[in-house]
N, CA, C and O atoms as CSV, one atom per row, in Angstrom:
chain,resi,resn,atom,element,x,y,z
A,1,MET,N,N,-11.455,-14.717,2.234
A,1,MET,CA,C,-11.308,-15.182,3.406
A,1,MET,C,C,-12.038,-14.309,3.569
A,1,MET,O,O,-11.990,-13.275,2.903
A,2,LEU,N,N,-13.187,-14.615,4.831
A,2,LEU,CA,C,-14.163,-13.205,5.080
A,2,LEU,C,C,-13.781,-12.968,6.175
A,2,LEU,O,O,-13.216,-13.787,6.900
A,3,LEU,N,N,-14.095,-11.519,6.530
A,3,LEU,CA,C,-13.550,-10.011,7.328
A,3,LEU,C,C,-13.148,-10.982,8.304
A,3,LEU,O,O,-11.954,-11.219,8.487
A,4,GLU,N,N,-14.752,-12.005,9.437
A,4,GLU,CA,C,-14.517,-12.265,10.561
A,4,GLU,C,C,-13.244,-13.561,10.773
A,4,GLU,O,O,-12.963,-14.003,11.887
A,5,GLU,N,N,-12.568,-14.042,9.469
A,5,GLU,CA,C,-11.786,-14.651,9.764
A,5,GLU,C,C,-10.283,-13.897,9.475
A,5,GLU,O,O,-9.238,-14.457,9.143
A,6,ALA,N,N,-10.491,-12.600,9.683
A,6,ALA,CA,C,-9.347,-11.929,8.858
A,6,ALA,C,C,-8.847,-10.824,10.798
A,6,ALA,O,O,-8.014,-10.028,11.231
A,7,VAL,N,N,-9.808,-11.426,11.149
A,7,VAL,CA,C,-9.106,-10.656,12.516
A,7,VAL,C,C,-9.236,-11.321,13.819
A,7,VAL,O,O,-10.142,-11.814,14.491
A,8,LYS,N,N,-7.740,-11.105,13.924
A,8,LYS,CA,C,-7.597,-11.892,15.037
A,8,LYS,C,C,-7.142,-11.090,16.510
A,8,LYS,O,O,-6.483,-10.098,16.198
A,9,PRO,N,N,-7.224,-11.158,17.369
A,9,PRO,CA,C,-6.623,-10.793,18.942
A,9,PRO,C,C,-5.380,-10.793,18.760
A,9,PRO,O,O,-4.784,-11.731,18.230
A,10,ILE,N,N,-4.785,-9.638,19.219
A,10,ILE,CA,C,-3.362,-9.946,19.820
A,10,ILE,C,C,-2.568,-10.493,20.281
A,10,ILE,O,O,-1.358,-10.287,20.184
A,11,SER,N,N,-3.341,-11.614,21.104
A,11,SER,CA,C,-2.746,-12.736,22.067
A,11,SER,C,C,-2.386,-14.116,20.842
A,11,SER,O,O,-1.505,-14.974,20.791
A,12,TYR,N,N,-3.628,-13.752,19.923
A,12,TYR,CA,C,-3.452,-14.778,19.131
A,12,TYR,C,C,-2.350,-15.097,18.111
A,12,TYR,O,O,-2.026,-16.203,17.678
A,13,VAL,N,N,-1.782,-13.734,17.786
A,13,VAL,CA,C,-0.854,-13.276,16.719
A,13,VAL,C,C,0.171,-13.507,17.851
A,13,VAL,O,O,1.008,-14.302,17.424
A,14,LYS,N,N,0.446,-13.143,19.103
A,14,LYS,CA,C,2.024,-13.150,19.830
A,14,LYS,C,C,2.201,-14.697,19.191
A,14,LYS,O,O,3.026,-14.997,18.328
A,15,SER,N,N,1.185,-15.649,19.846
A,15,SER,CA,C,1.102,-16.870,20.127
A,15,SER,C,C,1.631,-17.916,17.990
A,15,SER,O,O,2.265,-18.870,17.537
A,16,ARG,N,N,0.798,-16.808,17.567
A,16,ARG,CA,C,1.267,-17.717,16.251
A,16,ARG,C,C,1.947,-16.778,14.558
A,16,ARG,O,O,1.621,-16.695,13.374
A,17,ALA,N,N,2.862,-16.332,15.342
A,17,ALA,CA,C,3.146,-15.316,14.556
A,17,ALA,C,C,3.850,-16.126,13.271
A,17,ALA,O,O,3.149,-16.414,12.300
A,18,ALA,N,N,4.740,-16.348,13.296
A,18,ALA,CA,C,5.495,-17.685,12.378
A,18,ALA,C,C,4.760,-17.856,11.320
A,18,ALA,O,O,5.024,-17.454,10.187
A,19,GLU,N,N,3.482,-18.673,11.785
A,19,GLU,CA,C,2.337,-19.486,11.292
A,19,GLU,C,C,1.298,-18.118,10.003
A,19,GLU,O,O,1.094,-18.315,8.805
A,20,ILE,N,N,0.974,-17.196,10.603
A,20,ILE,CA,C,0.862,-16.002,10.154
A,20,ILE,C,C,1.109,-15.588,9.201
A,20,ILE,O,O,0.448,-15.487,8.167
A,21,ILE,N,N,2.423,-15.208,9.535
A,21,ILE,CA,C,3.517,-14.347,8.532
A,21,ILE,C,C,3.746,-15.394,6.951
A,21,ILE,O,O,3.713,-15.014,5.781
A,22,GLU,N,N,4.001,-16.948,7.576
A,22,GLU,CA,C,3.883,-17.495,6.360
A,22,GLU,C,C,2.471,-17.229,5.504
A,22,GLU,O,O,2.409,-16.515,4.503
A,23,ARG,N,N,1.324,-17.966,6.119
A,23,ARG,CA,C,-0.185,-17.347,5.290
A,23,ARG,C,C,-0.308,-16.112,4.440
A,23,ARG,O,O,-0.794,-15.999,3.315
A,24,ILE,N,N,0.230,-15.232,5.209
A,24,ILE,CA,C,-0.093,-14.073,4.547
A,24,ILE,C,C,0.706,-14.173,3.827
A,24,ILE,O,O,0.076,-13.825,2.828
A,25,ALA,N,N,2.285,-14.516,3.259
A,25,ALA,CA,C,2.410,-14.177,2.479
A,25,ALA,C,C,2.409,-14.854,1.257
A,25,ALA,O,O,2.730,-14.396,0.160
A,26,LYS,N,N,1.960,-16.162,1.572
A,26,LYS,CA,C,1.463,-17.139,0.363
A,26,LYS,C,C,-0.122,-16.948,-0.237
A,26,LYS,O,O,-0.520,-17.572,-1.220
A,27,THR,N,N,-1.002,-15.923,0.567
A,27,THR,CA,C,-2.351,-15.687,-0.069
A,27,THR,C,C,-2.525,-14.113,0.282
A,27,THR,O,O,-3.616,-13.588,0.506
A,28,HIS,N,N,-1.301,-13.459,0.293
A,28,HIS,CA,C,-1.617,-12.210,0.056
A,28,HIS,C,C,-2.852,-11.349,1.051
A,28,HIS,O,O,-3.068,-10.137,1.040
A,29,GLN,N,N,-3.555,-12.416,1.889
A,29,GLN,CA,C,-4.609,-11.530,2.676
A,29,GLN,C,C,-3.953,-11.114,4.213
A,29,GLN,O,O,-3.581,-11.766,5.189
A,30,ALA,N,N,-4.012,-9.933,3.930
A,30,ALA,CA,C,-4.254,-8.942,5.499
A,30,ALA,C,C,-4.933,-9.178,6.618
A,30,ALA,O,O,-6.137,-9.267,6.375
A,31,ILE,N,N,-4.646,-9.329,7.846
A,31,ILE,CA,C,-5.190,-9.708,9.105
A,31,ILE,C,C,-5.219,-8.496,9.609
A,31,ILE,O,O,-4.400,-7.604,9.390
A,32,VAL,N,N,-6.104,-8.451,10.251
A,32,VAL,CA,C,-6.781,-6.908,11.008
A,32,VAL,C,C,-6.362,-7.711,12.738
A,32,VAL,O,O,-6.674,-8.824,13.161
A,33,ILE,N,N,-5.459,-6.456,13.483
A,33,ILE,CA,C,-5.213,-7.594,14.962
A,33,ILE,C,C,-6.109,-6.650,16.131
A,33,ILE,O,O,-5.921,-5.434,16.080
A,34,THR,N,N,-6.801,-7.032,16.882
A,34,THR,CA,C,-7.191,-6.465,17.786
A,34,THR,C,C,-6.805,-6.496,19.124
A,34,THR,O,O,-6.353,-7.553,19.564
A,35,GLN,N,N,-6.930,-5.253,20.048
A,35,GLN,CA,C,-6.044,-5.405,20.850
A,35,GLN,C,C,-7.686,-4.559,22.027
A,35,GLN,O,O,-8.166,-3.428,21.950
A,36,ASN,N,N,-8.015,-5.560,22.820
A,36,ASN,CA,C,-9.073,-4.692,24.300
A,36,ASN,C,C,-10.500,-4.790,23.086
A,36,ASN,O,O,-11.484,-4.052,23.042
A,37,GLY,N,N,-10.118,-6.100,22.095
A,37,GLY,CA,C,-12.047,-5.559,21.301
A,37,GLY,C,C,-11.753,-4.758,20.073
A,37,GLY,O,O,-12.282,-5.092,19.013
A,38,GLU,N,N,-10.843,-3.590,20.138
A,38,GLU,CA,C,-10.765,-2.750,18.729
A,38,GLU,C,C,-9.677,-2.597,17.933
A,38,GLU,O,O,-8.532,-2.386,18.334
A,39,ALA,N,N,-10.114,-2.727,16.543
A,39,ALA,CA,C,-9.223,-3.278,15.127
A,39,ALA,C,C,-8.286,-1.958,15.484
A,39,ALA,O,O,-8.670,-0.799,15.324
A,40,LYS,N,N,-6.936,-2.359,16.017
A,40,LYS,CA,C,-5.843,-1.310,16.196
A,40,LYS,C,C,-4.512,-1.483,15.051
A,40,LYS,O,O,-3.812,-0.526,14.722
A,41,ALA,N,N,-4.336,-2.789,14.564
A,41,ALA,CA,C,-3.471,-2.389,13.314
A,41,ALA,C,C,-3.551,-3.619,11.834
A,41,ALA,O,O,-4.174,-4.601,12.239
A,42,VAL,N,N,-3.235,-3.766,10.735
A,42,VAL,CA,C,-3.548,-4.520,9.943
A,42,VAL,C,C,-1.868,-5.220,9.500
A,42,VAL,O,O,-0.960,-4.394,9.597
A,43,LEU,N,N,-1.528,-6.397,9.122
A,43,LEU,CA,C,-0.509,-7.103,9.179
A,43,LEU,C,C,-0.735,-7.841,7.530
A,43,LEU,O,O,-1.501,-8.735,7.173
A,44,THR,N,N,0.090,-7.190,6.904
A,44,THR,CA,C,0.021,-7.451,5.172
A,44,THR,C,C,1.372,-8.150,4.409
A,44,THR,O,O,1.407,-7.404,3.430
A,45,ASP,N,N,1.802,-8.506,4.334
A,45,ASP,CA,C,2.935,-8.866,3.319
A,45,ASP,C,C,3.322,-7.389,2.590
A,45,ASP,O,O,2.803,-6.348,2.187
A,46,ILE,N,N,4.683,-8.111,2.729
A,46,ILE,CA,C,5.324,-6.689,1.973
A,46,ILE,C,C,5.359,-6.693,0.439
A,46,ILE,O,O,5.544,-5.560,-0.004
A,47,GLU,N,N,5.256,-7.489,-0.343
A,47,GLU,CA,C,4.501,-7.379,-1.486
A,47,GLU,C,C,3.636,-6.109,-2.453
A,47,GLU,O,O,3.802,-5.242,-3.311
A,48,THR,N,N,1.967,-7.187,-1.008
A,48,THR,CA,C,1.132,-6.493,-1.280
A,48,THR,C,C,1.439,-4.858,-0.663
A,48,THR,O,O,1.113,-3.836,-1.266
A,49,TYR,N,N,2.059,-4.894,0.520
A,49,TYR,CA,C,1.879,-3.204,1.001
A,49,TYR,C,C,3.226,-2.390,-0.024
A,49,TYR,O,O,3.104,-1.261,0.452
A,50,GLN,N,N,3.901,-2.307,-0.642
A,50,GLN,CA,C,4.748,-2.129,-1.733
A,50,GLN,C,C,3.821,-1.841,-2.704
A,50,GLN,O,O,3.684,-0.653,-2.998
A,51,LYS,N,N,3.010,-2.843,-3.389
A,51,LYS,CA,C,2.095,-2.463,-4.625
A,51,LYS,C,C,0.928,-1.130,-3.997
A,51,LYS,O,O,0.902,-0.151,-4.743
A,52,GLN,N,N,-0.011,-1.031,-2.709
A,52,GLN,CA,C,-0.701,0.083,-1.814
A,52,GLN,C,C,0.347,1.105,-2.047
A,52,GLN,O,O,-0.337,2.096,-2.302
A,53,ARG,N,N,1.204,1.359,-2.095
A,53,ARG,CA,C,2.293,2.334,-1.661
A,53,ARG,C,C,2.711,2.777,-3.079
A,53,ARG,O,O,2.886,3.978,-3.289
A,54,ASP,N,N,2.875,1.893,-4.037
A,54,ASP,CA,C,3.060,2.174,-5.367
A,54,ASP,C,C,1.652,3.048,-6.179
A,54,ASP,O,O,1.695,4.136,-6.753
A,55,ALA,N,N,0.707,2.320,-6.018
A,55,ALA,CA,C,-0.282,3.454,-6.177
A,55,ALA,C,C,-0.799,4.229,-5.780
A,55,ALA,O,O,-1.703,4.793,-6.397
A,56,ILE,N,N,-0.264,4.687,-4.101
A,56,ILE,CA,C,-0.660,5.617,-3.852
A,56,ILE,C,C,-0.059,7.133,-4.610
A,56,ILE,O,O,-0.547,8.199,-4.983
A,57,ALA,N,N,1.344,6.456,-4.567
A,57,ALA,CA,C,2.388,7.532,-5.347
A,57,ALA,C,C,1.510,7.823,-6.746
A,57,ALA,O,O,1.354,8.961,-7.188
A,58,MET,N,N,1.060,6.832,-7.261
A,58,MET,CA,C,0.414,7.098,-8.719
A,58,MET,C,C,-0.511,8.554,-8.373
A,58,MET,O,O,-0.448,9.720,-8.763
A,59,LEU,N,N,-1.383,7.794,-7.428
A,59,LEU,CA,C,-2.751,8.755,-7.395
A,59,LEU,C,C,-2.173,9.879,-6.590
A,59,LEU,O,O,-3.078,10.656,-6.284
A,60,ARG,N,N,-1.203,10.194,-6.210
A,60,ARG,CA,C,-0.591,11.866,-5.613
A,60,ARG,C,C,-0.134,12.456,-6.801
A,60,ARG,O,O,-0.191,13.662,-7.038
A,61,LEU,N,N,0.421,11.403,-7.711
A,61,LEU,CA,C,1.000,12.035,-8.701
A,61,LEU,C,C,0.112,12.794,-9.844
A,61,LEU,O,O,0.519,13.805,-10.418
A,62,ALA,N,N,-1.435,12.043,-10.162
A,62,ALA,CA,C,-2.102,12.122,-10.583
A,62,ALA,C,C,-2.929,13.587,-10.352
A,62,ALA,O,O,-3.003,14.572,-11.087
A,63,LEU,N,N,-3.435,13.351,-9.210
A,63,LEU,CA,C,-3.903,14.991,-8.444
A,63,LEU,C,C,-2.692,16.268,-8.617
A,63,LEU,O,O,-2.822,17.350,-9.190
A,64,LEU,N,N,-2.020,15.954,-8.217
A,64,LEU,CA,C,-0.622,16.967,-8.458
A,64,LEU,C,C,-0.949,17.269,-9.906
A,64,LEU,O,O,-1.333,18.420,-10.112
A,65,ARG,N,N,-0.860,16.343,-11.093
A,65,ARG,CA,C,-1.114,17.179,-11.929
A,65,ARG,C,C,-2.425,17.631,-12.411
A,65,ARG,O,O,-2.390,18.373,-13.393
A,66,ASN,N,N,-3.666,17.311,-11.884
A,66,ASN,CA,C,-5.184,18.197,-11.691
A,66,ASN,C,C,-4.707,19.409,-11.731
A,66,ASN,O,O,-4.717,20.261,-12.620
A,67,GLN,N,N,-4.154,19.389,-10.334
A,67,GLN,CA,C,-3.765,20.676,-10.132
A,67,GLN,C,C,-3.258,21.586,-10.763
A,67,GLN,O,O,-3.778,22.660,-11.064
A,68,SER,N,N,-1.823,21.067,-11.085
A,68,SER,CA,C,-1.256,21.710,-12.355
A,68,SER,C,C,-1.978,22.453,-13.338
A,68,SER,O,O,-1.852,23.676,-13.412
A,69,ILE,N,N,-2.806,21.732,-14.181
A,69,ILE,CA,C,-3.574,21.904,-14.988
A,69,ILE,C,C,-4.292,23.145,-14.800
A,69,ILE,O,O,-4.300,24.167,-15.486
A,70,GLU,N,N,-5.079,22.753,-13.398
A,70,GLU,CA,C,-6.155,24.145,-13.471
A,70,GLU,C,C,-5.109,25.381,-12.891
A,70,GLU,O,O,-5.418,26.543,-13.159
A,71,LYS,N,N,-4.386,25.223,-12.426
A,71,LYS,CA,C,-3.594,26.147,-12.293
A,71,LYS,C,C,-2.685,26.909,-12.865
A,71,LYS,O,O,-2.361,27.971,-12.332
A,72,GLU,N,N,-2.043,26.429,-14.220
A,72,GLU,CA,C,-0.969,26.542,-14.883
A,72,GLU,C,C,-1.383,26.162,-16.572
A,72,GLU,O,O,-0.741,26.481,-17.573
A,73,GLY,N,N,-3.018,25.168,-16.472
A,73,GLY,CA,C,-3.129,24.607,-18.361
A,73,GLY,C,C,-2.278,23.219,-18.408
A,73,GLY,O,O,-1.683,22.905,-19.439
A,74,GLY,N,N,-2.260,22.701,-17.668
A,74,GLY,CA,C,-1.291,22.204,-17.849
A,74,GLY,C,C,-0.149,21.304,-18.400
A,74,GLY,O,O,0.783,21.652,-17.674
A,75,VAL,N,N,0.195,20.650,-18.982
A,75,VAL,CA,C,1.417,20.098,-19.716
A,75,VAL,C,C,1.285,19.301,-20.786
A,75,VAL,O,O,0.355,18.502,-20.893
A,76,SER,N,N,2.291,19.471,-21.743
A,76,SER,CA,C,2.381,18.226,-22.933
A,76,SER,C,C,2.604,16.749,-22.335
A,76,SER,O,O,3.350,16.465,-21.398
A,77,HIS,N,N,1.680,15.745,-23.188
A,77,HIS,CA,C,1.338,14.511,-22.699
A,77,HIS,C,C,2.881,13.885,-22.768
A,77,HIS,O,O,3.005,12.799,-22.202
A,78,ALA,N,N,4.207,14.507,-23.468
A,78,ALA,CA,C,5.361,14.164,-23.758
A,78,ALA,C,C,5.792,14.289,-22.171
A,78,ALA,O,O,6.078,13.392,-21.378
A,79,ASP,N,N,5.745,15.549,-22.011
A,79,ASP,CA,C,6.520,16.168,-20.118
A,79,ASP,C,C,6.359,15.084,-19.124
A,79,ASP,O,O,7.205,14.503,-18.444
A,80,ALA,N,N,4.547,14.892,-19.228
A,80,ALA,CA,C,3.888,14.400,-18.537
A,80,ALA,C,C,4.645,12.858,-17.792
A,80,ALA,O,O,5.052,12.584,-16.663
A,81,LYS,N,N,4.538,11.938,-19.389
A,81,LYS,CA,C,5.302,11.163,-19.067
A,81,LYS,C,C,6.643,11.223,-19.086
A,81,LYS,O,O,7.000,10.099,-18.732
A,82,HIS,N,N,7.643,11.911,-19.303
A,82,HIS,CA,C,8.962,11.926,-18.639
A,82,HIS,C,C,8.877,12.203,-17.219
A,82,HIS,O,O,9.816,11.684,-16.615
A,83,ASP,N,N,8.188,12.750,-16.589
A,83,ASP,CA,C,8.474,13.126,-15.252
A,83,ASP,C,C,7.847,11.972,-14.332
A,83,ASP,O,O,8.119,11.983,-13.131
A,84,LEU,N,N,6.893,10.831,-14.941
A,84,LEU,CA,C,6.543,9.915,-14.407
A,84,LEU,C,C,7.400,9.053,-14.462
A,84,LEU,O,O,7.628,8.352,-13.477
A,85,ARG,N,N,8.231,8.871,-15.900
A,85,ARG,CA,C,9.287,8.139,-15.595
A,85,ARG,C,C,10.717,8.084,-14.492
A,85,ARG,O,O,11.263,7.301,-13.716
A,86,ASN,N,N,10.846,9.246,-14.934
A,86,ASN,CA,C,12.267,10.095,-14.149
A,86,ASN,C,C,11.457,9.944,-12.060
A,86,ASN,O,O,12.029,10.275,-11.021
A,87,TYR,N,N,10.442,9.509,-12.187
A,87,TYR,CA,C,9.715,9.453,-11.134
A,87,TYR,C,C,9.742,8.472,-10.187
A,87,TYR,O,O,9.965,8.405,-8.978
A,88,LEU,N,N,9.369,7.517,-11.332
A,88,LEU,CA,C,9.815,5.848,-10.588
A,88,LEU,C,C,10.515,5.460,-11.212
A,88,LEU,O,O,10.255,4.257,-11.180
A,89,GLU,N,N,11.498,5.617,-11.982
A,89,GLU,CA,C,12.670,5.194,-11.463
A,89,GLU,C,C,13.792,5.568,-10.042
A,89,GLU,O,O,14.514,4.808,-9.397
A,90,GLN,N,N,13.581,6.905,-9.932
A,90,GLN,CA,C,13.841,7.288,-8.418
A,90,GLN,C,C,13.464,6.667,-7.349
A,90,GLN,O,O,14.000,6.632,-6.241
A,91,ARG,N,N,12.081,5.952,-7.906
A,91,ARG,CA,C,11.579,5.012,-6.239
A,91,ARG,C,C,12.376,3.756,-6.394
A,91,ARG,O,O,12.853,3.262,-5.372
A,92,LEU,N,N,12.560,3.225,-7.460
A,92,LEU,CA,C,12.965,1.761,-7.597
A,92,LEU,C,C,14.510,2.091,-6.998
A,92,LEU,O,O,14.997,1.317,-6.175
A,93,GLU,N,N,15.264,3.299,-7.462
A,93,GLU,CA,C,16.694,3.484,-6.893
A,93,GLU,C,C,16.729,3.545,-5.800
A,93,GLU,O,O,17.770,3.025,-5.398
A,94,GLU,N,N,15.933,4.039,-4.768
A,94,GLU,CA,C,15.267,4.112,-3.843
A,94,GLU,C,C,15.136,3.200,-2.358
A,94,GLU,O,O,15.184,3.336,-1.136
A,95,GLN,N,N,14.887,1.920,-3.712
A,95,GLN,CA,C,14.481,0.431,-2.562
A,95,GLN,C,C,15.949,0.105,-2.732
A,95,GLN,O,O,16.431,-0.881,-2.174
């Protein structure tokens, strides 16, 4: 989908909310919502949103590990794997 097709004014979204949500759930393509001609929000499906949140969490872990390595010299692969597994299990329990 072209970006121009994915940008919709809020009035369009209000009048076609059910149709838009169904299309987003099916295609996993987000829609940029504008208000007064300016981009204000992005509407996406829950699966894509969760994947993005998980990816951000993984990047944060990688950043924390890099900072830890710089400060303390790092941790063993086994310890890092254990910590990551515990973190992901904890995230799943929260859902």
